[in-house]
C-alpha positions as CSV (number, residue, x, y, z in Angstrom):
1,M,44.9,-130.8,-122.9
2,Y,47.1,-130.3,-120.2
3,T,49.5,-129.0,-122.6
4,M,47.2,-126.1,-123.3
5,K,46.1,-125.7,-120.2
6,T,49.8,-125.1,-118.9
7,S,50.0,-122.4,-122.0
8,S,47.5,-120.7,-120.5
9,F,48.4,-120.7,-116.6
10,K,52.2,-119.5,-117.9
11,I,50.7,-116.7,-119.6
12,K,48.2,-115.3,-117.4
13,H,51.5,-115.1,-115.0
14,L,53.5,-113.4,-117.6
15,T,50.4,-111.0,-118.4
16,V,50.2,-110.0,-114.4
17,A,53.6,-109.6,-114.3
18,L,53.7,-107.4,-117.5
19,L,50.7,-105.5,-116.5
20,C,52.3,-104.7,-113.2
21,A,55.3,-103.2,-114.9
22,L,53.3,-101.0,-117.0
23,A,51.3,-99.5,-114.0
24,V,54.8,-98.2,-112.4
25,P,54.6,-94.2,-112.8
26,A,57.1,-93.3,-115.6
27,A,59.3,-91.1,-112.4
28,Q,59.5,-94.7,-110.8
29,A,60.8,-96.8,-113.6
30,T,64.8,-96.0,-113.3
31,D,64.3,-97.6,-110.2
32,F,61.8,-99.9,-110.4
33,F,64.0,-101.8,-113.2
34,T,67.3,-101.0,-111.1
35,Q,65.9,-102.1,-107.2
36,D,67.0,-105.5,-105.5
37,S,63.3,-106.2,-105.4
38,L,60.3,-106.6,-108.0
39,T,58.4,-105.0,-104.7
40,G,61.0,-102.7,-103.8
41,D,61.3,-101.3,-100.2
42,W,57.6,-100.2,-99.4
43,G,58.1,-96.8,-99.5
44,G,60.9,-97.6,-97.1
45,A,59.0,-100.0,-94.6
46,R,61.3,-102.6,-96.0
47,S,64.4,-101.1,-95.1
48,D,62.7,-100.0,-91.3
49,L,62.1,-103.5,-90.7
50,V,65.7,-104.8,-91.4
51,K,67.1,-102.5,-89.5
52,S,64.7,-103.2,-86.3
53,G,65.7,-106.8,-86.9
54,V,62.9,-108.6,-89.5
55,T,63.8,-109.3,-93.2
56,L,61.1,-110.5,-95.8
57,T,62.2,-112.1,-98.8
58,G,60.1,-114.1,-101.5
59,D,60.9,-115.5,-104.8
60,Y,59.1,-117.2,-107.6
61,V,60.6,-119.8,-109.8
62,S,59.3,-121.2,-113.0
63,E,60.3,-123.7,-115.6
64,T,58.9,-124.9,-118.5
65,A,60.8,-127.5,-121.3
66,G,59.2,-129.4,-124.3
67,I,61.1,-132.2,-126.0
68,L,62.6,-131.8,-129.3
69,N,63.5,-135.0,-130.4
70,G,63.7,-138.7,-129.0
71,G,62.0,-139.2,-125.3
72,Q,58.5,-141.3,-124.8
73,S,56.2,-138.2,-126.2
74,Y,56.2,-135.0,-127.3
75,G,55.3,-132.3,-125.3
76,T,55.5,-129.6,-122.9
77,R,55.4,-129.5,-119.2
78,Y,55.8,-126.8,-116.5
79,A,56.4,-126.3,-113.0
80,Q,56.6,-123.3,-110.4
81,Q,58.0,-122.8,-107.1
82,I,57.5,-119.6,-104.6
83,R,59.3,-119.1,-102.1
84,L,58.7,-116.8,-99.0
85,G,60.6,-116.7,-96.3
86,A,61.3,-114.2,-92.7
87,T,64.8,-113.8,-91.1
88,F,64.5,-112.1,-87.3
89,D,67.9,-111.1,-86.3
90,L,67.3,-111.7,-82.2
91,N,70.3,-109.4,-81.5
92,R,68.3,-106.2,-83.0
93,L,64.6,-107.3,-82.0
94,L,65.5,-108.3,-78.4
95,D,68.6,-104.9,-78.2
96,A,70.7,-108.2,-77.2
97,E,74.3,-109.4,-77.8
98,N,74.7,-113.2,-79.3
99,A,71.0,-113.9,-79.0
100,G,70.7,-115.5,-82.5
101,T,69.0,-115.3,-85.7
102,I,65.7,-117.6,-87.0
103,Q,64.6,-118.4,-90.0
104,L,61.3,-118.9,-91.0
105,T,60.7,-120.6,-94.8
106,I,57.3,-121.4,-96.3
107,N,57.9,-123.6,-100.3
108,D,54.9,-124.0,-102.7
109,R,55.6,-125.9,-105.7
110,R,52.8,-127.0,-108.3
111,G,53.0,-127.9,-112.0
112,R,54.0,-131.3,-114.1
113,S,57.1,-133.3,-115.0
114,T,58.7,-133.1,-118.3
115,S,61.0,-136.4,-116.7
116,G,57.9,-138.0,-115.5
117,D,55.3,-137.3,-118.0
118,L,57.5,-136.9,-121.1
119,V,60.6,-139.0,-121.2
120,G,61.2,-141.6,-118.3
121,N,64.7,-140.7,-117.4
122,R,65.7,-140.3,-113.7
123,L,67.8,-136.4,-113.7
124,P,64.9,-134.1,-113.5
125,I,65.2,-131.5,-116.0
126,Q,63.0,-129.3,-114.2
127,E,65.2,-129.5,-110.6
128,V,61.9,-127.6,-109.2
129,Y,59.2,-130.2,-109.9
130,G,58.8,-132.5,-106.7
131,G,56.2,-132.2,-103.7
132,E,53.2,-130.3,-105.5
133,Y,52.3,-128.8,-102.2
134,T,52.7,-126.0,-99.3
135,R,54.9,-127.2,-96.9
136,L,57.1,-125.2,-94.0
137,S,60.9,-125.9,-95.0
138,E,62.6,-124.1,-92.8
139,F,61.9,-123.3,-88.8
140,S,65.3,-123.1,-87.3
141,Y,67.5,-121.4,-84.9
142,T,71.5,-119.9,-85.4
143,N,74.0,-119.0,-83.4
144,T,77.4,-119.2,-81.8
145,L,78.9,-121.1,-79.0
146,F,81.6,-120.2,-77.0
147,T,83.4,-118.6,-79.5
148,P,82.6,-116.9,-82.9
149,Q,84.1,-119.4,-84.8
150,L,81.5,-122.0,-83.6
151,Q,78.1,-122.1,-85.3
152,Y,75.1,-124.3,-84.6
153,K,72.1,-124.5,-86.1
154,L,68.6,-126.2,-84.7
155,G,65.3,-126.9,-86.1
156,L,63.7,-127.8,-89.2
157,L,65.7,-127.7,-92.4
158,A,67.0,-128.8,-95.4
159,M,70.4,-130.2,-94.9
160,G,71.4,-129.6,-98.4
161,N,71.1,-125.8,-97.6
162,D,74.5,-125.9,-96.1
163,F,76.2,-129.6,-97.1
164,G,77.0,-130.8,-100.1
165,G,76.4,-128.0,-102.6
166,L,78.1,-125.8,-104.9
167,S,76.7,-122.4,-105.8
168,I,78.1,-122.1,-109.1
169,L,75.9,-124.9,-110.3
170,T,72.7,-122.8,-109.3
171,N,73.4,-121.6,-113.1
172,F,71.7,-124.9,-114.5
173,M,68.3,-125.9,-114.4
174,N,68.5,-129.9,-114.6
175,A,68.2,-131.7,-111.3
176,G,71.6,-133.3,-112.0
177,F,73.1,-130.6,-111.5
178,C,71.5,-127.8,-109.8
179,A,72.7,-128.1,-107.1
180,H,73.6,-131.4,-105.2
181,P,74.7,-134.4,-106.4
182,L,71.1,-137.0,-107.0
183,S,73.5,-139.7,-105.6
184,M,73.3,-138.3,-102.2
185,S,69.1,-138.1,-101.9
186,G,68.5,-141.3,-104.2
187,G,70.7,-143.2,-101.9
188,S,70.0,-142.4,-98.6
189,G,68.1,-140.3,-95.9
190,W,69.7,-137.2,-97.6
191,G,67.2,-134.6,-97.4
192,N,67.1,-131.3,-100.1
193,Y,65.6,-128.4,-100.0
194,P,62.6,-128.1,-99.9
195,N,62.2,-130.9,-98.0
196,A,63.2,-130.3,-94.0
197,H,64.2,-132.7,-91.4
198,L,64.7,-132.5,-87.4
199,G,68.1,-132.1,-86.7
200,G,70.9,-129.8,-85.8
201,E,74.3,-128.6,-87.5
202,L,78.1,-127.7,-86.2
203,K,80.2,-125.8,-87.7
204,Y,84.1,-124.7,-86.9
205,T,85.5,-122.3,-89.0
206,F,89.6,-122.4,-88.4
207,N,90.3,-119.6,-90.8
208,D,89.4,-117.7,-93.7
209,S,90.5,-121.1,-95.3
210,W,89.8,-123.7,-93.5
211,A,86.0,-125.0,-91.6
212,L,85.0,-128.2,-90.7
213,Q,80.8,-128.9,-90.2
214,T,79.1,-131.8,-89.2
215,A,75.3,-132.5,-88.4
216,V,72.8,-134.9,-87.1
217,F,69.4,-135.2,-89.0
218,N,66.6,-137.2,-88.3
219,V,65.2,-139.6,-91.5
220,N,61.8,-139.9,-91.8
221,P,60.8,-141.0,-95.3
222,Q,57.3,-140.3,-95.3
223,Q,57.4,-136.9,-93.8
224,N,57.5,-135.8,-97.4
225,S,55.9,-138.2,-98.7
226,E,52.5,-136.5,-99.0
227,S,51.1,-133.0,-98.2
228,S,49.4,-134.1,-95.4
229,R,52.5,-134.4,-93.6
230,A,53.8,-130.9,-94.9
231,W,53.2,-129.5,-91.0
232,K,53.9,-132.3,-89.2
233,P,57.6,-132.3,-88.4
234,F,56.7,-134.8,-85.6
235,A,54.8,-137.4,-87.8
236,P,55.5,-141.3,-87.5
237,G,57.9,-142.7,-89.8
238,T,61.5,-142.6,-88.6
239,T,64.2,-145.0,-90.1
240,G,67.2,-143.9,-88.1
241,Y,69.7,-140.5,-88.5
242,I,71.9,-139.5,-90.7
243,V,75.0,-137.9,-89.8
244,P,77.0,-135.8,-92.8
245,V,80.8,-134.5,-92.2
246,E,82.3,-132.2,-94.4
247,L,85.6,-130.3,-95.1
248,I,85.5,-127.1,-97.0
249,Y,89.0,-125.4,-98.4
250,N,88.2,-121.8,-99.5
251,F,91.1,-120.6,-102.1
252,H,92.0,-117.2,-101.8
253,S,93.8,-115.5,-104.5
254,D,93.1,-113.6,-108.2
255,L,92.0,-116.8,-108.8
256,P,89.3,-117.9,-106.1
257,G,88.1,-121.3,-105.9
258,Q,86.1,-123.5,-103.3
259,Y,86.6,-127.5,-102.2
260,K,84.5,-129.9,-100.0
261,L,85.4,-133.1,-99.3
262,G,82.1,-135.1,-97.6
263,Y,80.9,-138.6,-96.1
264,Y,77.7,-139.2,-94.8
265,F,76.1,-142.5,-92.7
266,D,72.7,-143.0,-92.3
267,S,71.8,-145.5,-89.6
268,S,68.8,-146.6,-91.0
269,N,67.5,-150.1,-91.6
270,V,66.8,-151.0,-95.1
271,A,66.3,-153.5,-98.2
272,R,69.6,-154.9,-99.7
273,I,70.0,-154.2,-103.4
274,D,72.8,-157.0,-103.7
275,Q,71.1,-159.5,-101.4
276,P,67.0,-158.5,-101.9
277,N,66.5,-161.4,-99.2
278,R,68.7,-159.7,-96.4
279,R,68.5,-155.8,-94.7
280,S,71.4,-153.7,-93.6
281,N,71.8,-151.6,-90.9
282,N,73.3,-148.8,-92.3
283,R,74.2,-146.9,-95.5
284,W,76.7,-144.6,-96.2
285,G,78.2,-142.3,-99.2
286,A,81.2,-139.8,-99.6
287,Y,81.7,-136.8,-102.3
288,L,84.3,-134.5,-103.5
289,L,83.3,-130.9,-105.3
290,A,85.4,-128.2,-106.8
291,D,84.7,-124.9,-108.1
292,Q,87.9,-123.1,-109.2
293,T,88.1,-119.9,-111.4
294,I,90.9,-119.9,-114.1
295,W,90.6,-116.6,-115.8
296,Q,90.0,-113.5,-114.1
297,S,89.4,-110.5,-116.2
298,D,91.2,-107.1,-115.7
299,A,89.1,-104.9,-117.3
300,L,85.6,-106.2,-115.5
301,R,86.1,-107.5,-112.7
302,S,82.3,-109.6,-112.7
303,Q,83.9,-110.9,-115.9
304,N,85.7,-114.6,-115.1
305,L,85.8,-118.2,-116.0
306,H,85.1,-120.8,-113.7
307,I,85.5,-124.7,-113.9
308,F,84.0,-127.0,-111.6
309,G,83.5,-131.0,-111.1
310,Q,81.8,-133.7,-108.8
311,A,82.2,-136.9,-107.8
312,T,80.4,-139.2,-105.4
313,T,80.3,-142.6,-104.2
314,T,77.3,-144.8,-102.8
315,D,76.6,-147.7,-101.0
316,K,76.2,-150.6,-103.6
317,A,74.7,-152.7,-101.4
318,T,71.7,-149.9,-100.9
319,S,71.9,-147.3,-103.4
320,T,71.0,-147.1,-107.0
321,F,73.2,-144.8,-107.5
322,S,77.2,-146.6,-107.7
323,H,78.3,-142.9,-108.8
324,W,77.6,-139.5,-110.1
325,Y,80.2,-137.7,-111.8
326,S,80.2,-134.1,-113.2
327,A,82.1,-131.4,-115.1
328,G,81.9,-128.3,-116.8
329,F,82.3,-124.5,-116.8
330,V,80.7,-121.3,-115.8
331,L,81.7,-118.1,-117.4
332,N,80.0,-114.8,-115.5
333,G,79.7,-111.9,-117.5
334,P,80.3,-113.1,-121.6
335,F,79.9,-109.5,-122.5
336,A,81.2,-106.3,-121.4
337,A,77.6,-105.0,-122.0
338,R,76.0,-107.6,-120.1
339,P,78.3,-108.0,-116.6
340,N,75.6,-109.6,-115.0
341,D,75.1,-112.4,-117.3
342,A,76.5,-116.0,-117.2
343,I,76.9,-119.2,-119.9
344,A,77.1,-122.4,-118.4
345,I,78.1,-125.8,-120.2
346,G,78.0,-129.2,-118.0
347,Y,78.3,-132.8,-118.5
348,G,77.0,-135.6,-116.1
349,R,76.9,-139.3,-115.7
350,A,74.9,-141.3,-113.1
351,V,76.2,-144.9,-113.0
352,Y,73.1,-147.4,-112.0
353,N,73.8,-150.0,-109.7
354,S,74.8,-152.9,-111.3
355,H,72.8,-155.6,-109.1
356,S,69.6,-153.3,-109.9
357,R,70.1,-154.1,-113.4
358,E,71.1,-157.8,-112.5
359,N,68.2,-158.0,-110.6
360,A,65.5,-156.8,-113.4
361,V,67.3,-159.1,-115.7
362,E,66.5,-161.9,-113.2
363,S,63.1,-160.9,-112.8
364,L,62.5,-161.0,-116.6
365,R,64.1,-164.3,-117.3
366,A,61.9,-166.0,-114.1
367,K,58.9,-164.8,-115.9
368,G,60.0,-166.7,-119.0
369,E,60.6,-163.0,-121.1
370,L,63.9,-164.0,-122.5
371,A,64.0,-161.1,-125.4
372,D,63.3,-158.8,-122.5
373,A,65.7,-159.9,-120.7
374,D,68.3,-159.5,-123.2
375,L,67.0,-156.0,-124.1
376,V,67.4,-154.7,-120.6
377,G,70.7,-156.7,-120.2
378,G,72.2,-154.8,-122.9
379,L,71.2,-151.2,-121.6
380,D,73.4,-148.9,-120.5
381,I,74.7,-148.9,-116.9
382,G,74.2,-145.3,-117.0
383,E,72.5,-142.0,-117.9
384,Q,74.3,-139.1,-119.1
385,L,73.4,-135.9,-118.9
386,V,74.9,-132.2,-121.1
387,E,73.2,-128.5,-120.5
388,M,73.9,-125.4,-121.9
389,T,72.4,-122.5,-120.4
390,Y,72.1,-118.7,-120.9
391,T,71.5,-116.2,-117.7
392,L,70.1,-113.3,-118.7
393,Q,69.9,-110.9,-116.0
394,A,67.5,-108.2,-116.9
395,T,67.1,-106.6,-113.9
396,P,68.4,-107.4,-110.2
397,W,65.3,-109.0,-109.6
398,L,64.1,-110.3,-112.8
399,S,66.5,-113.0,-114.9
400,V,65.5,-115.5,-117.8
401,R,67.3,-118.7,-118.3
402,P,67.1,-120.4,-121.4
403,S,68.3,-124.2,-121.4
404,V,69.3,-126.6,-123.6
405,Q,69.9,-130.6,-122.5
406,Y,70.4,-133.8,-124.0
407,I,70.2,-136.9,-122.4
408,K,72.0,-139.8,-123.2
409,E,70.8,-143.3,-122.4
410,P,67.4,-142.0,-120.3
411,G,66.1,-145.4,-119.3
412,A,69.1,-146.8,-117.6
413,F,67.6,-146.5,-114.3
414,Y,64.3,-147.4,-114.9
415,N,65.5,-150.7,-117.3
416,K,63.5,-148.8,-120.4
417,D,64.9,-148.4,-123.9
418,I,64.1,-144.8,-124.5
419,K,65.5,-142.5,-127.0
420,D,68.0,-140.6,-126.5
421,T,66.0,-137.0,-125.9
422,W,67.0,-133.3,-126.6
423,V,65.5,-130.7,-124.6
424,A,64.9,-126.9,-125.0
425,G,63.1,-125.1,-121.5
426,V,63.6,-121.5,-119.9
427,Q,63.7,-121.2,-116.3
428,V,62.2,-117.3,-115.1
429,K,63.5,-116.0,-111.9
430,V,61.8,-113.4,-109.9
431,K,63.0,-111.9,-106.4
432,F,59.9,-110.3,-104.6
């Protein structure tokens, strides 16, 4: 029943989009399909706002995915996200120097999970699924301190916006790739968009190659746990603070690259996994991220080939994730006639904490469920993922991204024997 509702919901949105397109006068058709956003410049009003210091943005993302084979049941699920933002350049608004910038972002998510409903795996097939309600995702102030090289940001924001990510990984639909390793948020108080926390960031840019940044964020698991807390940044439930430190190297050449080395410390007092009757007064993690161009077309600047890699480690005493590894490539401009399209292929492996597995086996044995204990004890210790996408940049404001995913050992993190799964999906992005 839900699948039918989902399909009609999706069709309704596509119908509205088509009607909007058909309503555009023929004389404006060229501008409509080449302008930067769906709604255009509003007769010049949008450009005037930017000149005065106000930039308004918005986008819609939908992700529909269905099971081709394996998993726990067949079906299709749809999830969507709508994001609205406003950037206020106080230098222009106040006609002042070094006045800074204010960012306001509101996010809304709706839909159902293919992973949760149909597969039962840990790496979410739809990266826009999670927290199905409207929330304040950023209200921050950014400026420089003493020198233009030292920048700070304060307020309510998601630390993953500035830490631990690679923009090249937004070419994927599975949250395992896009765009931060899940071992970070899955084993600490690390928060990725749209989950915002109170905090402050500090970044020093040594030159155009090297930068070092750090931050302090409040850790409050209750803040993003339900819709009633979505607009209450000072709600009770704080367990500690998290401090990331990240070194960034930008390699400048005909074949540029970016490399990030990071560490984070979370002061929260949490239960230990290796010793369930004890608690730990902190948790930590580290990561290495790399994005390197290995080929650049001489004939077409937008045509190039990137390889990427990720490697993380976590505190095995407190995190169900032990490690995350991934590698892959992204080919931009795969065809001369499609310079803004992209092909991406990635492989990832999330390693389950062996202590968590041992606890599950011991619990079953204590209940006398020996056959189940043997079954769980024989499961693979990690979930593996392969994804291939093709990004069709239909217009500057519309992209359509078909995705094929293969998930091996999908039940590893939940101690279940689940069939390896093939998934087909599509992501649609529209910039307002």
